[in-house]
N, C-alpha and C positions, 0 to 999 in steps of 0.2 A: 368784367376784368376777372381772372382767375386768382390775382393777387389779393383780391377783397374777399374771394370766397372761403367761408368758415364752416363749410359743411364737415361734419363728423369730429367738430371741435365741441368741448364742454365749456361752457362759461358760467362762473359765479358772479351775481350782480347785488351787491348789499345796498340796502337803500332801495332796493328795485321795486318797491310797493306802488311808488307814487313818484310824481315830477322828473326831473332828470334821470334819476335811475331806473324808472317805468320806461320811458322813451329809450334809453340805451339798452335796456333788456329786450324789448321789442325789436329794436334796430339790430341787434345781434344775431335774433332768431331769423331776421326776414335776411340776413347774409347768411344763414344756414346752420348756425350753432344750436346745439340744445342749451337751455338756459336754466340756471337754478336761481330762483327768485329768492332773496333773502331778505326780510325784513322784520322790524319788532312788530308790526301790526298784522297778524294772522290774517285778519280778513282782506286785507288789502295782497297779502301773499297770492291768497288764494285765486282772486280776481285776476290778477296780472299773469299767473300761472296758467291759468284757462285760456286767457286770450293768445298767449303762445302757441299753446296748444291748438288753438282754432287756427292757427297760421299753419300749422301741419309739420312743426319740429319738435322735438321732446322739451318737456319742461317738468320742473319738480318744484313745489312751494318748500320753504324752509324759513319758518319763524326764528328770528335770532336777534339778541340783543348784543349789539358790539361793545358796549360799555362794560360787559360782563366776559371777563377771559375765559371763565367755566363754560359760559354759553356758546361762544366762540369754537371752544374744543369740540362742545357737543356736536356744534353744526358740522366741523369738518370731518368728525366721525360717522356723522349721518351721511355726508357725502362720499366718504370711503367705501359706505356699506353699499351704496347704489351702484359701485362699480364702474363709476363715468371718471376715468382719468381726467384730471382739471388741467385745461389748457391756458384758460383765461380767467383771471378777477378782475373786476370792475368794483373798486371800494367807493361808493357814491353815498354810503349813511353819512348823515349829517345833522346837526341841530343849528339854531340859532336864537340866541337873546339880544335884541337890538337896543342898547342901552349906553349911555354916555359913561365914560370911564368913571367919573365920579360917583355914578348910582350902582356900580357893579358890586355884587356881593361875594364870599367865597362860596357860596351855592353854586351862584354862575359861573365862577371858574370851575368848580368841579363839574357840573353838568355839561359846559361846553368842551372841556379839555378830554373828559371821560369818553367822549362819543367821538368828536373830532380828531383827537390825538391819539388815545389810548387805542380805541376802536380801529383807527386805521390802522395803527402799528400792529397791533397784534391779529388782524386780520391779514394783513401782508406778510406778516410773520408765517403763519398758518400757510397760507397760500405758496408761500415761497420756498416751505421744508418739502412739499408734495413736488413742486416744479423742479428744486434743486436734484432730487432724486431721479426724477424724470430726464432732466438734461435740457429741459426747453418750457418756454411757458411766456405770458406776457400778462402783466401786471399793470393796471391803469388807475391810478388815484385822482380825486376831485379835491383839485386846489382851488384857487379864485382869481382873478384880478384883484381880489383884496390883499392878495400875497405880495403886491408890488406897490400899490397905493392906497390909500385910506378910502374905506367906503362911503359911498355916497350920504348915507346917514351914519351918526354914529354908532359903532358895533365894533369897539376895539378889540374884545375877547375874540370875535368871528374873525378879525383881520390877523389876531395872532395865531389862532389855530391853523388857519389857511396857509400863513406863512411858514408854519412848523412843516405841514404836509408837503408845502413845495421843496424843504430843505431834505426832509424824509425820502422823498422820491429821488433825489440827486444821491444820495449817500446810498441808498437801496441799489440805485442802477448801477453804481460803482462796484458795489460788493458782489451782485449777483450776475453781473455780464459774463464773467468766465465760466459760468456754471449753464449759460444759454439761456437765461431768465432776463427778459428786457422789462423795465420799469419806467414807465412815463406818467403825464401828470395832465389833466387838462385844467384850463385857467377859465371858465364861463365868467362873463360879464354880468350884465344885469338880466338874468333869465325869470321871466313870471312865472311863478309857480305858487302853490300853497304856502310855501316855506317864506316868501316873502310879500305876498300879496297884501298882508296889511300896510306896509310902507309905500305902498304905490295905490292907494284907496281912493284919491283923487283926482281930477283932471291937473290940477297943478303941480301935485306930486309925480303924474306921469310925464306933462311935459318938461318939468326940470329935469328928470331922469335921461329922457330922449335927447334934450339939449347938449347933454354931455358925450352924444355918439355921433361919431361923423355918417354913420350909415343912417340916422336919423328914426331908428325904431328900436323899441325893445324886442330882446328875443324870446324865444318859446323853447320847451324843453327838445321840440325836434331839430332844432338849430344845432344841438350839440351832438347829435347823434353820429353825421358823417366823420366827424373828426374822431369819435370813439372809435367807430369800426375800425378806421383807418389804422389809428395805433394800435389795435387789437389784432391785426389781420397780418399776413405774409408781405403785405406793401410797405410796413412799418419795419420788416426784417433788420434794418441797419440802424435803427432809430431807439435809442435808450437814454434815460437821464433828460429827456426834454419835457418842457411845460409847453403845451400849446394851447394860445388865448384864443377864445372863441367869444367875442365882444364886442362886435360892430365896429372895433375900431378904438374902443375905449383907452386903451393903452396909449395910444397916439398922442393922446391929448394930457396935459399936466395938472389942468383944472377940472 
């Protein structure tokens, strides 16, 4: 369907070196977009940019640490130098330290908030500046079902930061809509990646996680791709400020 065709569009994906970010980057490329893969891990950046190039669409690798505003500025200056007008920004960079509330330290707070909140905010801001000037654009943040309910295992700082991203998305959408820029969020449920594999390392843990899901199975990164492409595409041209859960029905249950 033409409404989902991203041919001629340029997309930036932060956290694009692995997991959900990588899957979305590859999915946007399959939809026709040329993709700038940004990640703190330069090796992963090169690998994913190469995978996209092998699909036949344009790609560019961009090592970038979103916890540092100066590095975000440097990264966007490099994008400007490419001469590729930015149409789509997917802000998938994120970190996790799973601990109970009583065990968290100030260092944990700094680590989680600087990547998940500060990094998302200033990357969104940099993308929005360019999109407002162009009069169009689509920004997609990565929140979580943890923005609505407590995580399956104790990880309160993750829940707090993902709740912050949820509200950041709503507020940014309201402010940027008059400029032709849409801002939406995905709320993945339990998606198995290297990010959370340590919390799903036994059959009992997997069974416990699956028991909460009406669909009866854990998700994988590819389960998130269709929703991401939709929200970034012209098919969602009248959608902004929305948080789309991709969770196997997790939020239909309170327990």
